[in-house]
Biopython code that builds the backbone (N, CA, C, O; Angstrom):
import numpy as np
from Bio.PDB.StructureBuilder import StructureBuilder

atoms = [
    (1, "UNK", "N", (13.372, 5.028, 24.679)),
    (1, "UNK", "CA", (13.747, 3.799, 23.987)),
    (1, "UNK", "C", (14.057, 4.145, 22.537)),
    (1, "UNK", "O", (13.241, 4.768, 21.859)),
    (2, "UNK", "N", (15.224, 3.748, 22.061)),
    (2, "UNK", "CA", (15.617, 4.016, 20.687)),
    (2, "UNK", "C", (15.038, 2.994, 19.731)),
    (2, "UNK", "O", (14.327, 2.075, 20.137)),
    (3, "UNK", "N", (15.348, 3.163, 18.467)),
    (3, "UNK", "CA", (14.836, 2.258, 17.443)),
    (3, "UNK", "C", (15.742, 1.060, 17.201)),
    (3, "UNK", "O", (15.431, 0.212, 16.364)),
    (4, "UNK", "N", (16.862, 0.976, 17.920)),
    (4, "UNK", "CA", (17.917, -0.020, 17.811)),
    (4, "UNK", "C", (17.621, -1.278, 17.005)),
    (4, "UNK", "O", (17.324, -2.326, 17.579)),
    (5, "UNK", "N", (17.697, -1.185, 15.709)),
    (5, "UNK", "CA", (17.622, -2.359, 14.869)),
    (5, "UNK", "C", (16.312, -3.122, 14.918)),
    (5, "UNK", "O", (16.309, -4.347, 14.796)),
    (6, "UNK", "N", (15.233, -2.444, 15.088)),
    (6, "UNK", "CA", (13.933, -3.119, 15.109)),
    (6, "UNK", "C", (13.539, -3.582, 13.715)),
    (6, "UNK", "O", (13.961, -3.025, 12.702)),
    (7, "UNK", "N", (12.708, -4.631, 13.705)),
    (7, "UNK", "CA", (12.087, -5.100, 12.469)),
    (7, "UNK", "C", (10.582, -5.059, 12.657)),
    (7, "UNK", "O", (10.067, -5.392, 13.724)),
    (8, "UNK", "N", (9.885, -4.649, 11.611)),
    (8, "UNK", "CA", (8.432, -4.689, 11.597)),
    (8, "UNK", "C", (8.048, -5.686, 10.516)),
    (8, "UNK", "O", (8.266, -5.442, 9.329)),
    (9, "UNK", "N", (7.473, -6.812, 10.931)),
    (9, "UNK", "CA", (7.061, -7.856, 9.997)),
    (9, "UNK", "C", (5.592, -7.658, 9.668)),
    (9, "UNK", "O", (4.740, -7.665, 10.556)),
    (10, "UNK", "N", (5.302, -7.482, 8.392)),
    (10, "UNK", "CA", (3.927, -7.294, 7.937)),
    (10, "UNK", "C", (3.572, -8.509, 7.084)),
    (10, "UNK", "O", (4.105, -8.685, 5.989)),
    (11, "UNK", "N", (2.679, -9.336, 7.589)),
    (11, "UNK", "CA", (2.326, -10.573, 6.891)),
    (11, "UNK", "C", (1.765, -10.270, 5.505)),
    (11, "UNK", "O", (0.917, -9.393, 5.334)),
    (12, "UNK", "N", (2.260, -11.018, 4.522)),
    (12, "UNK", "CA", (1.807, -10.877, 3.144)),
    (12, "UNK", "C", (1.307, -12.220, 2.610)),
    (12, "UNK", "O", (1.382, -12.487, 1.411)),
    (13, "UNK", "N", (0.798, -13.057, 3.507)),
    (13, "UNK", "CA", (0.293, -14.358, 3.100)),
    (13, "UNK", "C", (-1.201, -14.236, 2.760)),
    (13, "UNK", "O", (-1.811, -13.190, 2.985)),
    (14, "UNK", "N", (-1.769, -15.288, 2.230)),
    (14, "UNK", "CA", (-3.088, -15.287, 1.599)),
    (14, "UNK", "C", (-4.179, -14.537, 2.381)),
    (14, "UNK", "O", (-4.765, -13.588, 1.860)),
    (15, "UNK", "N", (-4.451, -14.949, 3.608)),
    (15, "UNK", "CA", (-5.568, -14.346, 4.337)),
    (15, "UNK", "C", (-5.291, -12.889, 4.696)),
    (15, "UNK", "O", (-6.182, -12.045, 4.598)),
    (16, "UNK", "N", (-4.069, -12.592, 5.108)),
    (16, "UNK", "CA", (-3.731, -11.203, 5.427)),
    (16, "UNK", "C", (-3.815, -10.331, 4.177)),
    (16, "UNK", "O", (-4.305, -9.204, 4.233)),
    (17, "UNK", "N", (-3.338, -10.855, 3.053)),
    (17, "UNK", "CA", (-3.440, -10.103, 1.800)),
    (17, "UNK", "C", (-4.903, -9.812, 1.462)),
    (17, "UNK", "O", (-5.250, -8.708, 1.041)),
    (18, "UNK", "N", (-5.740, -10.813, 1.652)),
    (18, "UNK", "CA", (-7.171, -10.658, 1.367)),
    (18, "UNK", "C", (-7.789, -9.568, 2.249)),
    (18, "UNK", "O", (-8.770, -8.929, 1.868)),
    (19, "UNK", "N", (-7.204, -9.366, 3.426)),
    (19, "UNK", "CA", (-7.720, -8.366, 4.364)),
    (19, "UNK", "C", (-6.973, -7.033, 4.301)),
    (19, "UNK", "O", (-7.155, -6.183, 5.172)),
    (20, "UNK", "N", (-6.140, -6.845, 3.283)),
    (20, "UNK", "CA", (-5.547, -5.540, 3.046)),
    (20, "UNK", "C", (-4.122, -5.334, 3.523)),
    (20, "UNK", "O", (-3.688, -4.192, 3.674)),
    (21, "UNK", "N", (-3.384, -6.409, 3.765)),
    (21, "UNK", "CA", (-2.028, -6.233, 4.301)),
    (21, "UNK", "C", (-1.060, -5.576, 3.316)),
    (21, "UNK", "O", (-0.056, -5.005, 3.743)),
    (22, "UNK", "N", (-1.330, -5.642, 2.018)),
    (22, "UNK", "CA", (-0.452, -4.967, 1.057)),
    (22, "UNK", "C", (-0.487, -3.455, 1.287)),
    (22, "UNK", "O", (0.543, -2.790, 1.186)),
    (23, "UNK", "N", (-1.658, -2.914, 1.594)),
    (23, "UNK", "CA", (-1.797, -1.477, 1.869)),
    (23, "UNK", "C", (-1.126, -1.121, 3.194)),
    (23, "UNK", "O", (-0.563, -0.035, 3.334)),
    (24, "UNK", "N", (-1.183, -2.031, 4.167)),
    (24, "UNK", "CA", (-0.513, -1.799, 5.452)),
    (24, "UNK", "C", (1.001, -1.732, 5.230)),
    (24, "UNK", "O", (1.676, -0.846, 5.754)),
    (25, "UNK", "N", (1.517, -2.671, 4.455)),
    (25, "UNK", "CA", (2.946, -2.677, 4.131)),
    (25, "UNK", "C", (3.343, -1.374, 3.430)),
    (25, "UNK", "O", (4.359, -0.767, 3.769)),
    (26, "UNK", "N", (2.542, -0.952, 2.460)),
    (26, "UNK", "CA", (2.794, 0.306, 1.745)),
    (26, "UNK", "C", (2.872, 1.487, 2.706)),
    (26, "UNK", "O", (3.746, 2.345, 2.583)),
    (27, "UNK", "N", (1.947, 1.520, 3.665)),
    (27, "UNK", "CA", (1.900, 2.626, 4.626)),
    (27, "UNK", "C", (3.177, 2.681, 5.458)),
    (27, "UNK", "O", (3.687, 3.768, 5.731)),
    (28, "UNK", "N", (3.705, 1.517, 5.866)),
    (28, "UNK", "CA", (4.966, 1.501, 6.606)),
    (28, "UNK", "C", (6.123, 1.956, 5.726)),
    (28, "UNK", "O", (6.990, 2.703, 6.178)),
    (29, "UNK", "N", (6.140, 1.514, 4.477)),
    (29, "UNK", "CA", (7.242, 1.851, 3.576)),
    (29, "UNK", "C", (7.251, 3.330, 3.188)),
    (29, "UNK", "O", (8.296, 3.869, 2.824)),
    (30, "UNK", "N", (6.098, 3.985, 3.264)),
    (30, "UNK", "CA", (6.001, 5.412, 2.935)),
    (30, "UNK", "C", (6.627, 6.292, 4.006)),
    (30, "UNK", "O", (6.941, 7.453, 3.742)),
    (31, "UNK", "N", (6.815, 5.759, 5.214)),
    (31, "UNK", "CA", (7.336, 6.555, 6.330)),
    (31, "UNK", "C", (8.554, 5.857, 6.930)),
    (31, "UNK", "O", (8.495, 5.354, 8.052)),
    (32, "UNK", "N", (9.661, 5.828, 6.180)),
    (32, "UNK", "CA", (10.839, 5.110, 6.672)),
    (32, "UNK", "C", (11.412, 5.727, 7.948)),
    (32, "UNK", "O", (11.411, 6.945, 8.123)),
    (33, "UNK", "N", (11.893, 4.871, 8.818)),
    (33, "UNK", "CA", (12.524, 5.282, 10.073)),
    (33, "UNK", "C", (13.941, 4.731, 10.111)),
    (33, "UNK", "O", (14.201, 3.622, 9.643)),
    (34, "UNK", "N", (14.844, 5.508, 10.666)),
    (34, "UNK", "CA", (16.221, 5.028, 10.826)),
    (34, "UNK", "C", (16.214, 3.828, 11.771)),
    (34, "UNK", "O", (15.477, 3.814, 12.757)),
    (35, "UNK", "N", (17.020, 2.842, 11.475)),
    (35, "UNK", "CA", (17.181, 1.648, 12.317)),
    (35, "UNK", "C", (15.927, 0.801, 12.461)),
    (35, "UNK", "O", (15.842, -0.012, 13.381)),
    (36, "UNK", "N", (14.956, 0.972, 11.577)),
    (36, "UNK", "CA", (13.771, 0.107, 11.571)),
    (36, "UNK", "C", (13.666, -0.485, 10.180)),
    (36, "UNK", "O", (13.595, 0.241, 9.188)),
    (37, "UNK", "N", (13.657, -1.810, 10.114)),
    (37, "UNK", "CA", (13.531, -2.508, 8.838)),
    (37, "UNK", "C", (12.108, -3.015, 8.699)),
    (37, "UNK", "O", (11.591, -3.683, 9.594)),
    (38, "UNK", "N", (11.480, -2.700, 7.587)),
    (38, "UNK", "CA", (10.130, -3.179, 7.304)),
    (38, "UNK", "C", (10.273, -4.435, 6.450)),
    (38, "UNK", "O", (10.954, -4.422, 5.425)),
    (39, "UNK", "N", (9.628, -5.517, 6.877)),
    (39, "UNK", "CA", (9.774, -6.808, 6.214)),
    (39, "UNK", "C", (8.404, -7.310, 5.765)),
    (39, "UNK", "O", (7.474, -7.391, 6.567)),
    (40, "UNK", "N", (8.283, -7.648, 4.481)),
    (40, "UNK", "CA", (7.095, -8.333, 3.975)),
    (40, "UNK", "C", (7.282, -9.798, 4.340)),
    (40, "UNK", "O", (8.082, -10.500, 3.721)),
    (41, "UNK", "N", (6.550, -10.255, 5.337)),
    (41, "UNK", "CA", (6.795, -11.599, 5.873)),
    (41, "UNK", "C", (5.866, -12.647, 5.277)),
    (41, "UNK", "O", (4.844, -12.346, 4.662)),
    (42, "UNK", "N", (6.271, -13.881, 5.489)),
    (42, "UNK", "CA", (5.419, -15.020, 5.185)),
    (42, "UNK", "C", (4.379, -15.131, 6.298)),
    (42, "UNK", "O", (4.300, -14.264, 7.169)),
    (43, "UNK", "N", (3.595, -16.180, 6.267)),
    (43, "UNK", "CA", (2.560, -16.418, 7.269)),
    (43, "UNK", "C", (3.163, -16.446, 8.671)),
    (43, "UNK", "O", (4.200, -17.068, 8.901)),
    (44, "UNK", "N", (2.501, -15.767, 9.601)),
    (44, "UNK", "CA", (2.930, -15.754, 10.993)),
    (44, "UNK", "C", (2.004, -16.598, 11.875)),
    (44, "UNK", "O", (2.100, -16.577, 13.102)),
    (45, "UNK", "N", (1.106, -17.341, 11.221)),
    (45, "UNK", "CA", (0.260, -18.285, 11.938)),
    (45, "UNK", "C", (-0.933, -17.670, 12.655)),
    (45, "UNK", "O", (-1.509, -18.300, 13.542)),
    (46, "UNK", "N", (-1.308, -16.468, 12.292)),
    (46, "UNK", "CA", (-2.441, -15.800, 12.943)),
    (46, "UNK", "C", (-3.476, -15.380, 11.895)),
    (46, "UNK", "O", (-3.992, -14.263, 11.925)),
    (47, "UNK", "N", (-3.767, -16.292, 10.975)),
    (47, "UNK", "CA", (-4.580, -15.980, 9.797)),
    (47, "UNK", "C", (-5.957, -15.400, 10.122)),
    (47, "UNK", "O", (-6.456, -14.549, 9.385)),
    (48, "UNK", "N", (-6.570, -15.847, 11.204)),
    (48, "UNK", "CA", (-7.909, -15.366, 11.527)),
    (48, "UNK", "C", (-7.905, -13.957, 12.123)),
    (48, "UNK", "O", (-8.969, -13.374, 12.332)),
    (49, "UNK", "N", (-6.729, -13.408, 12.398)),
    (49, "UNK", "CA", (-6.628, -12.091, 13.033)),
    (49, "UNK", "C", (-5.893, -11.086, 12.154)),
    (49, "UNK", "O", (-5.467, -10.037, 12.635)),
    (50, "UNK", "N", (-5.743, -11.396, 10.877)),
    (50, "UNK", "CA", (-4.945, -10.552, 10.005)),
    (50, "UNK", "C", (-5.660, -9.314, 9.527)),
    (50, "UNK", "O", (-6.879, -9.195, 9.641)),
    (51, "UNK", "N", (-4.895, -8.408, 8.997)),
    (51, "UNK", "CA", (-3.464, -8.381, 8.829)),
    (51, "UNK", "C", (-2.702, -8.320, 10.161)),
    (51, "UNK", "O", (-3.051, -7.582, 11.082)),
    (52, "UNK", "N", (-1.651, -9.133, 10.208)),
    (52, "UNK", "CA", (-0.801, -9.223, 11.385)),
    (52, "UNK", "C", (0.471, -8.413, 11.179)),
    (52, "UNK", "O", (1.103, -8.479, 10.125)),
    (53, "UNK", "N", (0.835, -7.645, 12.207)),
    (53, "UNK", "CA", (2.088, -6.884, 12.228)),
    (53, "UNK", "C", (2.797, -7.258, 13.520)),
    (53, "UNK", "O", (2.210, -7.198, 14.600)),
    (54, "UNK", "N", (4.060, -7.644, 13.404)),
    (54, "UNK", "CA", (4.856, -8.054, 14.568)),
    (54, "UNK", "C", (6.102, -7.182, 14.629)),
    (54, "UNK", "O", (6.788, -6.998, 13.624)),
    (55, "UNK", "N", (6.388, -6.650, 15.803)),
    (55, "UNK", "CA", (7.552, -5.797, 15.989)),
    (55, "UNK", "C", (8.600, -6.565, 16.790)),
    (55, "UNK", "O", (8.344, -7.012, 17.908)),
    (56, "UNK", "N", (9.793, -6.710, 16.191)),
    (56, "UNK", "CA", (10.912, -7.395, 16.840)),
    (56, "UNK", "C", (12.007, -6.390, 17.131)),
    (56, "UNK", "O", (12.138, -5.439, 16.359)),
    (57, "UNK", "N", (12.785, -6.517, 18.152)),
    (57, "UNK", "CA", (12.807, -7.619, 19.113)),
    (57, "UNK", "C", (11.800, -7.456, 20.253)),
    (57, "UNK", "O", (11.843, -8.208, 21.227)),
    (58, "UNK", "N", (10.896, -6.483, 20.140)),
    (58, "UNK", "CA", (9.933, -6.211, 21.211)),
    (58, "UNK", "C", (8.954, -7.356, 21.456)),
    (58, "UNK", "O", (8.398, -7.481, 22.547)),
    (59, "UNK", "N", (8.744, -8.199, 20.428)),
    (59, "UNK", "CA", (7.739, -9.267, 20.470)),
    (59, "UNK", "C", (6.351, -8.700, 20.765)),
    (59, "UNK", "O", (5.601, -9.225, 21.588)),
    (60, "UNK", "N", (6.041, -7.627, 20.076)),
    (60, "UNK", "CA", (4.700, -7.048, 20.142)),
    (60, "UNK", "C", (3.969, -7.461, 18.872)),
    (60, "UNK", "O", (4.462, -7.270, 17.761)),
    (61, "UNK", "N", (2.787, -8.030, 19.062)),
    (61, "UNK", "CA", (1.960, -8.490, 17.951)),
    (61, "UNK", "C", (0.728, -7.598, 17.847)),
    (61, "UNK", "O", (0.017, -7.376, 18.827)),
    (62, "UNK", "N", (0.493, -7.096, 16.649)),
    (62, "UNK", "CA", (-0.712, -6.324, 16.378)),
    (62, "UNK", "C", (-1.601, -7.127, 15.434)),
    (62, "UNK", "O", (-1.106, -7.853, 14.572)),
    (63, "UNK", "N", (-2.905, -6.995, 15.600)),
    (63, "UNK", "CA", (-3.828, -7.736, 14.734)),
    (63, "UNK", "C", (-4.853, -6.800, 14.105)),
    (63, "UNK", "O", (-5.139, -5.713, 14.607)),
    (64, "UNK", "N", (-5.391, -7.273, 12.982)),
    (64, "UNK", "CA", (-6.404, -6.544, 12.221)),
    (64, "UNK", "C", (-5.967, -5.101, 11.932)),
    (64, "UNK", "O", (-6.748, -4.157, 12.046)),
    (65, "UNK", "N", (-4.703, -4.970, 11.559)),
    (65, "UNK", "CA", (-4.121, -3.657, 11.307)),
    (65, "UNK", "C", (-4.595, -3.119, 9.961)),
    (65, "UNK", "O", (-4.628, -3.835, 8.961)),
    (66, "UNK", "N", (-4.961, -1.842, 9.964)),
    (66, "UNK", "CA", (-5.381, -1.148, 8.749)),
    (66, "UNK", "C", (-4.334, -0.072, 8.438)),
    (66, "UNK", "O", (-3.569, 0.319, 9.320)),
    (67, "UNK", "N", (-4.299, 0.405, 7.194)),
    (67, "UNK", "CA", (-3.314, 1.439, 6.852)),
    (67, "UNK", "C", (-3.365, 2.650, 7.788)),
    (67, "UNK", "O", (-2.326, 3.227, 8.111)),
    (68, "UNK", "N", (-4.557, 3.032, 8.221)),
    (68, "UNK", "CA", (-4.672, 4.197, 9.101)),
    (68, "UNK", "C", (-4.136, 3.930, 10.520)),
    (68, "UNK", "O", (-3.990, 4.860, 11.313)),
    (69, "UNK", "N", (-3.844, 2.654, 10.835)),
    (69, "UNK", "CA", (-3.241, 2.310, 12.127)),
    (69, "UNK", "C", (-1.726, 2.475, 12.120)),
    (69, "UNK", "O", (-1.100, 2.496, 13.180)),
    (70, "UNK", "N", (-1.136, 2.592, 10.944)),
    (70, "UNK", "CA", (0.320, 2.664, 10.834)),
    (70, "UNK", "C", (0.897, 3.925, 11.494)),
    (70, "UNK", "O", (1.865, 3.808, 12.246)),
    (71, "UNK", "N", (0.346, 5.130, 11.248)),
    (71, "UNK", "CA", (0.912, 6.309, 11.914)),
    (71, "UNK", "C", (0.955, 6.209, 13.443)),
    (71, "UNK", "O", (1.966, 6.585, 14.035)),
    (72, "UNK", "N", (-0.112, 5.714, 14.114)),
    (72, "UNK", "CA", (0.002, 5.559, 15.567)),
    (72, "UNK", "C", (1.049, 4.524, 15.990)),
    (72, "UNK", "O", (1.713, 4.697, 17.012)),
    (73, "UNK", "N", (1.197, 3.454, 15.211)),
    (73, "UNK", "CA", (2.225, 2.451, 15.544)),
    (73, "UNK", "C", (3.607, 3.099, 15.441)),
    (73, "UNK", "O", (4.463, 2.891, 16.300)),
    (74, "UNK", "N", (3.812, 3.879, 14.395)),
    (74, "UNK", "CA", (5.111, 4.544, 14.222)),
    (74, "UNK", "C", (5.340, 5.576, 15.331)),
    (74, "UNK", "O", (6.381, 5.564, 15.989)),
    (75, "UNK", "N", (4.375, 6.459, 15.534)),
    (75, "UNK", "CA", (4.544, 7.553, 16.496)),
    (75, "UNK", "C", (4.641, 7.052, 17.935)),
    (75, "UNK", "O", (5.530, 7.451, 18.686)),
    (76, "UNK", "N", (3.721, 6.181, 18.300)),
    (76, "UNK", "CA", (3.626, 5.764, 19.700)),
    (76, "UNK", "C", (4.577, 4.622, 20.042)),
    (76, "UNK", "O", (5.277, 4.679, 21.054)),
    (77, "UNK", "N", (4.606, 3.583, 19.203)),
    (77, "UNK", "CA", (5.425, 2.415, 19.530)),
    (77, "UNK", "C", (6.868, 2.569, 19.070)),
    (77, "UNK", "O", (7.793, 2.492, 19.879)),
    (78, "UNK", "N", (7.060, 2.785, 17.787)),
    (78, "UNK", "CA", (8.423, 2.808, 17.264)),
    (78, "UNK", "C", (9.210, 4.029, 17.728)),
    (78, "UNK", "O", (10.421, 3.939, 17.926)),
    (79, "UNK", "N", (8.544, 5.165, 17.903)),
    (79, "UNK", "CA", (9.257, 6.369, 18.339)),
    (79, "UNK", "C", (9.287, 6.555, 19.854)),
    (79, "UNK", "O", (10.266, 7.069, 20.395)),
    (80, "UNK", "N", (8.220, 6.139, 20.543)),
    (80, "UNK", "CA", (8.123, 6.387, 21.981)),
    (80, "UNK", "C", (8.229, 5.130, 22.835)),
    (80, "UNK", "O", (8.335, 5.222, 24.058)),
    (81, "UNK", "N", (8.202, 3.947, 22.200)),
    (81, "UNK", "CA", (8.323, 2.701, 22.955)),
    (81, "UNK", "C", (7.075, 2.271, 23.701)),
    (81, "UNK", "O", (7.151, 1.454, 24.619)),
    (82, "UNK", "N", (5.908, 2.822, 23.312)),
    (82, "UNK", "CA", (4.645, 2.481, 23.982)),
    (82, "UNK", "C", (3.728, 1.783, 22.982)),
    (82, "UNK", "O", (3.221, 2.429, 22.065)),
    (83, "UNK", "N", (3.507, 0.482, 23.138)),
    (83, "UNK", "CA", (2.621, -0.230, 22.203)),
    (83, "UNK", "C", (1.227, 0.407, 22.138)),
    (83, "UNK", "O", (0.765, 1.027, 23.096)),
    (84, "UNK", "N", (0.583, 0.240, 21.001)),
    (84, "UNK", "CA", (-0.763, 0.760, 20.773)),
    (84, "UNK", "C", (-1.753, -0.289, 21.286)),
    (84, "UNK", "O", (-2.033, -1.278, 20.609)),
    (85, "UNK", "N", (-2.272, -0.058, 22.483)),
    (85, "UNK", "CA", (-3.102, -1.053, 23.172)),
    (85, "UNK", "C", (-4.273, -1.570, 22.358)),
    (85, "UNK", "O", (-4.548, -2.770, 22.365)),
    (86, "UNK", "N", (-4.961, -0.692, 21.662)),
    (86, "UNK", "CA", (-6.182, -1.105, 20.955)),
    (86, "UNK", "C", (-5.914, -2.081, 19.813)),
    (86, "UNK", "O", (-6.840, -2.728, 19.324)),
    (87, "UNK", "N", (-4.648, -2.193, 19.379)),
    (87, "UNK", "CA", (-4.303, -3.085, 18.274)),
    (87, "UNK", "C", (-3.604, -4.361, 18.730)),
    (87, "UNK", "O", (-3.322, -5.235, 17.910)),
    (88, "UNK", "N", (-3.319, -4.481, 20.025)),
    (88, "UNK", "CA", (-2.572, -5.637, 20.512)),
    (88, "UNK", "C", (-3.346, -6.933, 20.291)),
    (88, "UNK", "O", (-4.555, -6.995, 20.513)),
    (89, "UNK", "N", (-2.643, -7.948, 19.860)),
    (89, "UNK", "CA", (-3.237, -9.264, 19.620)),
    (89, "UNK", "C", (-3.534, -9.905, 20.976)),
    (89, "UNK", "O", (-2.617, -10.082, 21.779)),
    (90, "UNK", "N", (-4.798, -10.258, 21.249)),
    (90, "UNK", "CA", (-5.159, -10.781, 22.572)),
    (90, "UNK", "C", (-4.505, -12.126, 22.919)),
    (90, "UNK", "O", (-4.365, -12.453, 24.098)),
    (91, "UNK", "N", (-4.113, -12.895, 21.925)),
    (91, "UNK", "CA", (-3.468, -14.178, 22.214)),
    (91, "UNK", "C", (-2.094, -13.974, 22.856)),
    (91, "UNK", "O", (-1.688, -14.749, 23.722)),
    (92, "UNK", "N", (-1.389, -12.940, 22.433)),
    (92, "UNK", "CA", (-0.045, -12.686, 22.925)),
    (92, "UNK", "C", (0.002, -11.624, 24.018)),
    (92, "UNK", "O", (0.958, -11.552, 24.790)),
    (93, "UNK", "N", (-1.030, -10.812, 24.071)),
    (93, "UNK", "CA", (-1.075, -9.700, 25.031)),
    (93, "UNK", "C", (-2.456, -9.656, 25.688)),
    (93, "UNK", "O", (-3.232, -8.732, 25.444)),
    (94, "UNK", "N", (-2.764, -10.666, 26.532)),
    (94, "UNK", "CA", (-4.086, -10.686, 27.173)),
    (94, "UNK", "C", (-4.255, -9.496, 28.125)),
    (94, "UNK", "O", (-3.303, -9.050, 28.765)),
    (95, "UNK", "N", (-5.480, -9.003, 28.198)),
    (95, "UNK", "CA", (-5.773, -7.903, 29.114)),
    (95, "UNK", "C", (-6.103, -8.480, 30.482)),
    (95, "UNK", "O", (-6.863, -9.441, 30.600)),
    (96, "UNK", "N", (-5.528, -7.885, 31.501)),
    (96, "UNK", "CA", (-5.770, -8.377, 32.867)),
    (96, "UNK", "C", (-6.684, -7.446, 33.596)),
    (96, "UNK", "O", (-7.009, -7.685, 34.759)),
]
sb = StructureBuilder()
sb.init_structure("model")
sb.init_model(0)
sb.init_chain("A")
sb.init_seg("    ")
for serial, (resi, resn, name, xyz) in enumerate(atoms, 1):
    if name == "N":
        sb.init_residue(resn, " ", resi, " ")
    sb.init_atom(name, np.array(xyz, "f"), 0.0, 1.0, " ", f" {name:<3s}", serial, name[0])
structure = sb.get_structure()
């Protein structure tokens, strides 16, 4: 799976910021990828699970993301097309 115009939205709203989303955004910006746009987003409505990271057009939602989670998201999801299970938001990706 290629990177075909993906966007990574990193919430920068109040609660996510309080939980360290500025550092998460920095970590993504430090490792630029071709055809992947990193976006400092407004609230994504998941304040209790922040920092929230959403990958489009994949519609993969990650929750409680820390800066050290960024390299696995880049390596495993953005480069290999395999979401990082341990970070998946349970509301959007329930475990069966």
